C-alpha positions as a printed Julia matrix, in Angstrom:
309×3 Matrix{Float64}:
   0.0    0.0    0.0
   1.05   3.59  -0.56
   1.17   6.45   1.91
  -1.03   8.6   -0.34
  -3.73   5.91  -0.12
  -3.69   6.14   3.66
  -3.91   9.94   3.46
  -6.9    9.56   1.15
  -8.51   7.12   3.58
  -8.02   9.55   6.49
  -9.29  12.56   4.52
 -12.47  10.84   3.36
 -13.06   9.52   6.89
 -12.73  13.04   8.33
 -14.84  14.85   5.74
 -17.33  12.09   4.94
 -17.5   13.15   1.31
 -15.4   12.32  -1.74
 -15.71  15.73  -3.38
 -14.56  17.69  -0.31
 -11.73  15.21   0.35
 -10.61  15.45  -3.28
 -10.53  19.24  -3.02
  -8.4   19.08   0.13
  -5.99  16.57  -1.44
  -5.9   18.4   -4.8
  -6.85  15.31  -6.8
  -9.84  14.51  -8.98
 -12.8   12.71  -7.46
 -12.4    9.65  -9.75
  -8.72   9.4   -8.8
  -9.56   9.58  -5.1
 -12.29   6.97  -5.49
  -9.8    4.69  -7.27
  -7.27   5.14  -4.45
  -9.85   4.14  -1.83
 -10.93   1.13  -3.91
  -7.3    0.04  -4.38
  -6.68   0.28  -0.63
  -9.83  -1.72   0.11
  -8.73  -4.39  -2.39
  -5.27  -4.62  -0.85
  -6.63  -4.85   2.69
  -9.5   -7.14   1.63
 -12.01  -5.08   3.62
 -14.66  -2.5    2.8
 -13.69   0.78   4.49
 -16.71   2.91   3.59
 -20.39   2.61   3.01
 -21.23   4.74   0.01
 -24.57   6.54   0.05
 -26.34   9.59  -1.33
 -25.33  11.55   1.77
 -21.63  10.77   1.48
 -19.12   8.23   2.76
 -19.55   6.55   6.14
 -16.93   4.38   7.79
 -17.78   0.72   8.14
 -16.89  -1.17  11.33
 -13.67  -2.29   9.62
 -12.94   1.29   8.58
 -13.41   2.56  12.12
 -11.1   -0.16  13.43
  -8.34   0.54  10.89
  -8.46   4.34  10.83
  -6.37   4.87  14.02
  -3.64   2.61  12.6
  -3.65   4.51   9.32
  -3.4    7.81  11.19
  -0.45   6.51  13.2
   1.36   5.51   9.99
   0.7    8.96   8.5
   1.93  10.65  11.68
   5.06   8.47  11.73
   5.82   9.39   8.13
   5.32  13.07   8.97
   7.64  12.72  11.96
  10.27  11.13   9.72
  10.03  14.0    7.23
  10.2   16.52  10.06
  13.26  14.84  11.48
  14.93  14.84   8.07
  14.16  18.55   7.7
  15.6   19.17  11.14
  18.8   17.36  10.12
  18.97  19.62   7.08
  18.44  22.66   9.29
  14.9   23.31   7.99
  11.48  23.16   9.61
   8.86  21.49   7.42
   5.7   19.5    7.93
   2.0   19.87   8.59
   0.31  20.9   11.84
  -3.43  20.57  12.47
  -4.25  23.64  14.57
  -7.54  24.12  16.39
  -8.86  27.64  16.93
 -11.52  28.99  19.28
 -13.37  32.29  19.76
 -12.8   34.96  17.11
  -9.49  35.13  15.2
  -8.58  38.57  16.55
  -8.93  37.47  20.17
  -6.43  34.62  19.79
  -4.21  36.68  17.43
  -4.51  34.01  14.77
  -3.47  36.25  11.87
  -0.33  37.34  13.72
   0.55  33.72  14.52
   0.08  32.56  10.93
   1.87  35.58   9.48
   4.85  34.98  11.78
   4.87  31.25  10.99
   4.83  31.87   7.24
   7.62  34.44   7.52
   9.95  32.34   9.66
   9.0   28.82   8.57
   7.88  28.96   4.91
   7.88  25.16   4.59
   5.57  24.7    7.57
   1.98  23.85   6.56
  -0.78  24.75   9.04
  -4.31  23.41   8.66
  -6.73  25.51  10.73
  -9.87  23.96  12.22
 -12.36  26.03  14.21
 -13.57  24.19  17.31
 -15.65  24.62  20.44
 -13.27  24.93  23.41
 -13.94  21.57  25.03
 -13.8   19.82  21.68
 -10.46  21.5   20.92
  -9.0   20.05  24.11
 -10.39  16.57  23.44
  -9.14  16.54  19.85
  -5.6   17.44  20.95
  -5.8   14.83  23.69
  -7.02  12.19  21.22
  -4.49  13.18  18.5
  -7.16  14.42  16.09
  -5.43  17.83  16.31
  -1.73  18.46  16.89
  -2.24  21.75  18.72
  -5.04  24.16  19.61
  -6.0   27.34  21.36
  -8.28  26.64  24.3
  -9.7   28.33  27.35
 -10.42  26.59  30.6
  -8.76  24.38  33.2
  -8.76  20.85  31.85
  -5.46  18.98  32.16
  -4.28  15.65  30.78
  -0.96  13.85  30.77
  -0.91  13.69  26.96
  -1.31  17.46  26.58
   1.05  20.38  27.3
  -0.69  23.67  28.21
   0.85  27.12  27.85
  -1.17  29.97  29.46
  -1.39  33.08  27.26
  -3.76  35.48  29.01
  -6.59  35.77  31.49
  -9.99  37.11  30.54
 -13.48  37.09  31.99
 -17.16  36.68  31.2
 -20.04  38.91  32.29
 -23.82  38.5   32.26
 -25.14  40.5   29.29
 -28.81  41.45  28.93
 -30.54  43.02  25.91
 -30.56  46.79  26.39
 -34.36  46.94  26.04
 -34.68  44.72  29.12
 -32.44  46.81  31.36
 -35.19  48.75  33.14
 -37.0   45.52  33.94
 -33.95  43.49  35.01
 -31.51  46.07  36.38
 -32.4   45.2   39.97
 -33.65  41.66  39.39
 -32.36  38.74  41.43
 -31.12  35.37  40.23
 -34.55  33.77  40.23
 -35.84  36.44  37.83
 -32.76  36.42  35.6
 -32.85  32.63  35.36
 -36.47  32.79  34.23
 -35.47  34.78  31.14
 -34.47  32.95  27.94
 -30.73  32.21  28.01
 -28.37  31.71  25.11
 -26.1   28.79  25.99
 -23.31  27.0   24.19
 -23.07  23.19  23.79
 -22.28  21.25  26.97
 -18.75  20.42  25.85
 -17.7   24.08  25.91
 -15.95  26.05  28.65
 -18.6   28.75  28.22
 -21.3   26.25  29.25
 -19.24  25.11  32.26
 -18.81  28.7   33.44
 -22.52  29.44  33.07
 -23.38  26.25  34.96
 -20.98  27.21  37.74
 -22.59  30.62  38.0
 -26.11  29.18  38.19
 -25.11  26.55  40.74
 -23.43  29.14  42.96
 -26.67  31.12  43.05
 -29.07  28.22  43.41
 -30.66  28.78  40.02
 -30.95  27.17  36.61
 -32.03  28.56  33.23
 -35.69  27.84  32.57
 -35.44  28.2   28.78
 -32.43  28.41  26.52
 -31.33  28.74  22.93
 -28.1   27.0   21.91
 -25.39  28.76  19.87
 -21.82  27.62  19.32
 -19.99  30.85  18.45
 -19.42  34.0   20.49
 -20.29  36.29  17.57
 -23.66  34.55  17.24
 -24.26  34.82  20.99
 -23.49  38.55  20.96
 -25.78  39.18  18.0
 -28.63  37.27  19.66
 -28.3   39.24  22.89
 -28.25  42.58  21.08
 -31.27  41.44  19.04
 -33.24  40.84  22.23
 -33.39  37.05  22.0
 -32.03  36.33  25.46
 -29.46  36.71  28.23
 -25.98  35.22  27.97
 -22.52  35.08  29.39
 -20.49  37.33  27.11
 -16.77  37.89  26.95
 -16.02  40.99  29.02
 -14.32  42.99  26.28
 -17.23  42.37  23.9
 -19.85  43.09  26.58
 -18.21  46.36  27.62
 -17.99  47.53  24.01
 -21.64  46.75  23.34
 -22.68  48.3   26.66
 -20.81  51.5   25.79
 -22.82  51.76  22.56
 -26.09  51.05  24.35
 -26.73  47.66  22.75
 -26.54  45.53  25.9
 -26.75  45.98  29.64
 -24.2   44.28  31.91
 -26.24  42.78  34.75
 -24.96  42.53  38.31
 -21.29  42.32  39.21
 -20.86  38.63  38.37
 -17.47  38.1   36.74
 -16.05  34.7   35.86
 -12.36  34.49  34.99
 -10.74  31.87  32.82
  -7.47  31.48  30.89
  -6.68  31.35  27.19
  -4.11  28.62  26.6
  -2.15  27.04  23.78
  -2.16  23.23  23.8
  -0.16  20.64  21.93
   0.43  16.92  22.04
   3.14  15.98  24.53
   4.29  13.09  22.37
   5.0   15.57  19.55
   6.91  18.0   21.75
  10.2   17.12  20.03
   8.78  17.4   16.51
  10.24  20.39  14.7
   6.85  21.68  13.37
   5.24  21.64  16.84
   8.34  23.17  18.42
   8.34  25.93  15.78
   4.63  26.71  16.14
   4.91  26.79  19.93
   7.75  29.31  19.68
   5.76  31.42  17.22
   2.78  31.54  19.57
   4.98  32.48  22.51
   6.72  35.22  20.53
   3.45  36.68  19.23
   1.9   36.77  22.68
   4.98  38.23  24.34
   5.07  40.95  21.7
   1.36  41.7   21.94
   0.07  44.53  24.07
  -0.92  43.29  27.52
   0.4   39.79  26.87
   2.09  37.97  29.7
   4.13  34.78  29.6
   3.01  33.7   33.07
  -0.31  35.39  33.77
  -1.9   35.76  37.17
  -3.99  32.61  37.5
  -7.24  33.46  39.23
  -9.19  30.75  37.51
 -12.59  29.25  38.32
 -12.76  25.83  39.94
 -14.81  24.32  37.15
 -14.3   21.48  34.74
 -14.48  22.91  31.25
């Protein structure tokens, strides 16, 4: 079997669709289909069920995918090591991002990486915070931005900055809720993120501490969507402090009470790839960007909530 066949197998498994996988791999759809068929013939198993909705892994495919990914990673590590011997940094890193790009300084990180390591390839995947952590832990991502307190022996965490969340209320509700207690605020519709997210964990901690629980909620998985829903009068939400203060200054939201929940933005990467040149290079880029950024600290004050993100 060929390494490109294993890459094709992994890409189709991740995307669930031949067309999208072919676009990522820069091959034609018939060529990709032929590669998958050739791999299935060589292994004497069917890897995918083919349907109108796309490609779904069979039981055999699910069993073999982790082995294929390990072979791909080993080949990448070999190339990275060879580049290191030559004095170059080359390879591919799967990087998870969270929040908005400006908040994590993604453009600065990528610009710096391209300038200093032109042979380094970075695939960016936007994730919910908890999912970003789990995907690094489970080797589905090589590195990720993340906020929260989860730790795991397979993951290295580098704190970048502290920030906080506030309770934001639609401006039109301010006269009604300005002096409301927790029972009244919990009775309003809340905009919550999926359970896997740090945002959800922080909101749950806040409710538990005040003996309340949201009666009704709408689920959204991106901070920009949450902010737009609050300003549109859909519901109450925890909102990142810098966003909430900006919207409050323009009269679009009202910051309720003095509740303030702190957490930490971190950069994570796989511990078993710590010696890989691409991971080492990206880690250094992130550190340099955050040290150079206004208000960045290499070892921030860690007043973090006791909550499992």
